[in-house]
C-alpha positions in Angstrom: 22.7 1.5 -14.1 19.9 -1.1 -13.4 20.2 -0.3 -9.3 20.1 3.4 -10.3 16.2 2.7 -11.9 15.6 0.3 -9.4 15.6 3.3 -6.4 13.8 5.5 -8.5 11.1 2.9 -9.1 10.4 1.9 -5.5 9.4 5.4 -4.4 7.5 5.9 -7.6 6.0 2.6 -7.4 4.8 3.7 -4.1 3.0 7.3 -5.0 1.3 4.6 -7.5 0.1 2.3 -4.9 -1.2 5.1 -2.4 -2.7 6.6 -5.3 -4.6 3.7 -6.1 -5.7 3.4 -2.6 -6.8 6.8 -2.1 -8.8 6.0 -5.5 -10.4 3.3 -4.1 -11.6 4.4 -0.6 -12.9 7.2 -3.0 -15.4 4.4 -5.1 -15.8 3.0 -2.1 -17.5 6.1 -0.8 -19.2 7.8 -3.6 -20.5 5.1 -5.6 -20.8 2.3 -3.0 -22.0 4.8 -0.4 -19.2 3.4 2.2 -16.5 4.7 4.1 -14.0 6.7 2.6 -11.3 5.4 5.4 -11.8 2.1 3.8 -10.9 0.5 0.6 -12.8 -1.5 -2.0 -11.0 -4.3 -1.6 -10.9 -4.6 2.1 -14.9 -3.8 2.7 -15.5 -6.6 0.1 -13.7 -9.0 2.7 -15.7 -7.8 5.3 -19.0 -8.0 3.8 -18.5 -11.0 1.7 -20.6 -12.9 4.6 -23.5 -10.9 4.9 -24.0 -9.8 1.2 -23.8 -12.2 -1.5 -23.0 -9.5 -4.0 -19.9 -8.3 -2.0 -19.3 -12.0 -1.8 -18.6 -11.7 -6.1 -17.2 -8.4 -5.8 -14.6 -10.2 -3.2 -14.0 -13.0 -6.1 -14.0 -10.5 -8.7 -11.6 -8.7 -6.9 -9.3 -11.3 -5.9 -8.8 -12.9 -9.9 -8.0 -9.6 -10.9 -5.1 -9.4 -8.9 -4.1 -12.5 -8.3 -1.3 -12.5 -11.0 0.2 -10.0 -8.1 -1.1 -11.4 -4.7 -3.2 -14.0 -3.4 -6.5 -13.1 -1.4 -5.9 -9.6 -1.9 -9.2 -8.1 -0.2 -8.1 -10.3 3.0 -4.6 -8.7 2.9 -6.0 -5.4 2.1 -8.0 -5.6 5.1 -5.0 -6.9 7.3 -3.4 -4.1 6.2 -6.0 -1.2 6.9 -6.5 -3.1 10.4 -2.7 -3.2 11.1 -2.0 0.6 9.8 -5.4 1.5 12.1 -4.1 -0.2 15.5 -0.5 1.6 14.6 -2.4 4.8 14.4 -3.8 4.3 17.7 -1.1 3.4 19.6 1.5 6.4 17.9 -1.2 8.8 19.3 -1.7 6.8 22.5 -5.7 6.6 21.8 -5.7 3.2 23.3 -4.0 4.9 26.4 -5.6 6.8 29.3 -7.7 8.7 27.0 -9.5 5.8 25.2 -12.4 4.1 24.8 -10.9 1.3 27.5 -11.2 3.6 30.1 -14.7 3.8 31.0 -15.7 7.4 32.1 -12.8 9.7 30.1 -13.5 11.7 27.1 -12.4 10.0 24.1 -9.7 12.8 23.8 -7.8 14.9 26.0 -8.9 18.5 26.1 -6.5 21.3 24.8 -4.1 22.1 27.8 -3.7 18.5 27.7 -6.6 17.1 30.9 -9.4 14.9 30.3 
């Protein structure tokens, strides 16, 4: 019975985590005029060295998550960077049409040509 509950709990926890991530991005965008593509935690990690207010926010967020994760904000930022790189690789954006090739557009035309 416990393995059945565990099998049901894992997907539910993933859904809850994804919903929390969306909410965090919405808070960052709506209330802090940030990017919808960046969580509040990741932004606090990035901004902490530039703004003492964000440094204080980072400390509060890390303290809030301290029971389940050390360095939550740094981990959130690293996770977002990893997902972005993975998306670029999957879409071959770092390949022939990516910014690493000067003079070419960032994306191919609809017929696959530059």
